[in-house]
C-alpha positions in Angstrom: 23.0 -38.1 -56.8 24.0 -34.4 -57.4 21.6 -31.6 -56.7 19.7 -30.6 -59.9 18.8 -26.9 -60.2 15.2 -26.2 -61.1 13.9 -23.1 -62.8 11.6 -22.3 -59.9 14.5 -22.4 -57.5 17.0 -20.3 -59.4 16.5 -17.0 -57.6 16.6 -18.7 -54.2 19.8 -20.5 -55.1 21.4 -17.3 -56.4 20.7 -15.1 -53.3 21.7 -18.0 -51.0 25.0 -18.7 -52.8 26.0 -15.1 -53.8 24.9 -12.9 -50.8 26.8 -9.9 -52.1 24.5 -9.8 -55.1 21.4 -10.3 -52.9 22.4 -7.3 -50.8 23.2 -5.1 -53.9 19.9 -6.0 -55.5 18.1 -5.1 -52.3 19.6 -1.7 -52.0 20.1 -0.7 -55.7 16.7 0.5 -57.0 18.1 0.7 -60.5 18.0 -3.0 -60.9 15.0 -4.2 -62.9 14.4 -7.1 -60.5 14.5 -4.9 -57.4 10.9 -5.8 -56.5 10.4 -8.8 -58.9 11.7 -12.3 -58.5 11.2 -13.4 -62.2 14.4 -15.4 -63.0 15.2 -13.7 -66.3 15.0 -10.2 -64.6 17.0 -11.3 -61.6 19.8 -13.0 -63.6 19.9 -10.1 -66.0 20.7 -7.9 -63.0 23.2 -10.6 -61.8 24.9 -10.4 -65.2 25.2 -6.6 -64.8 26.5 -7.0 -61.3 29.2 -9.5 -62.3 30.3 -7.3 -65.2 30.7 -4.5 -62.7 32.6 -6.7 -60.3 35.0 -7.9 -63.1 35.5 -4.6 -65.0 35.6 -2.2 -62.0 37.4 -4.5 -59.6 34.4 -4.1 -57.2 34.3 -6.1 -53.9 38.1 -6.4 -53.7 38.1 -8.2 -50.3 35.7 -10.9 -51.3 36.2 -10.9 -55.1 37.8 -14.4 -55.4 35.0 -16.1 -53.3 32.3 -14.1 -55.1 33.6 -15.1 -58.5 34.1 -18.7 -57.5 30.6 -19.0 -56.0 29.0 -17.2 -59.0 30.7 -19.3 -61.6 30.0 -22.5 -59.8 26.3 -21.7 -59.9 26.6 -20.5 -63.6 28.4 -23.8 -64.4 25.7 -25.8 -62.9 23.1 -23.9 -64.8 24.9 -24.2 -68.1 25.1 -27.9 -67.8 21.6 -28.5 -66.4 19.4 -31.1 -67.9 16.6 -28.5 -67.8 16.7 -26.4 -71.0 15.0 -23.5 -69.3 17.7 -23.3 -66.7 20.4 -23.3 -69.4 18.6 -20.6 -71.3 18.5 -18.3 -68.3 22.4 -18.5 -68.0 22.8 -18.1 -71.8 20.4 -15.2 -72.4 21.2 -13.1 -69.3 24.7 -13.5 -67.9 26.6 -15.1 -70.8 25.2 -12.6 -73.3 26.2 -9.7 -71.0 29.7 -11.1 -70.7 30.2 -11.5 -74.4 30.4 -7.6 -74.8 33.7 -7.2 -72.9 37.0 -9.0 -73.4 37.8 -9.0 -69.7 34.5 -10.7 -68.8 35.0 -13.3 -71.5 38.5 -14.0 -70.1 37.2 -14.4 -66.5 34.3 -16.6 -67.6 36.7 -18.9 -69.4 38.9 -19.1 -66.3 36.1 -19.7 -63.7 33.5 -21.8 -65.6 33.7 -25.6 -65.3 35.2 -27.5 -68.2 31.7 -28.8 -69.2 30.2 -25.2 -69.1 32.8 -23.5 -71.2 31.5 -24.9 -74.6 28.0 -23.5 -73.7 29.5 -20.1 -73.0 31.7 -20.2 -76.2 28.6 -20.9 -78.3 27.0 -17.6 -76.9 30.2 -15.6 -77.4 30.5 -16.8 -81.0 27.0 -15.6 -81.9 
């Protein structure tokens, strides 16, 4: 049986699976979640982080792995049976991506086939 993401474990999963974000969040005091592990705040900052990675070509040496790991997690969230987990992905990262054509294109490329329709619904709003 596949691992099911739980709302209470989202931040732990994120920092474990995307260590570059964990490091950036720890040192960047401008992140709203700098001292707060509330999932909506953390994933809001994660969305900001990914927009920066995509638009500014940040982390060039590890970019491919960073994007693959990030979108694997986001795909799992978008297709979760837990509506609260899906909502975190939709209202934080996916909404942030919908503002820029390049982030929309990257999301379409890296999200799983099952997660793309969830993303497209947000982009279409």
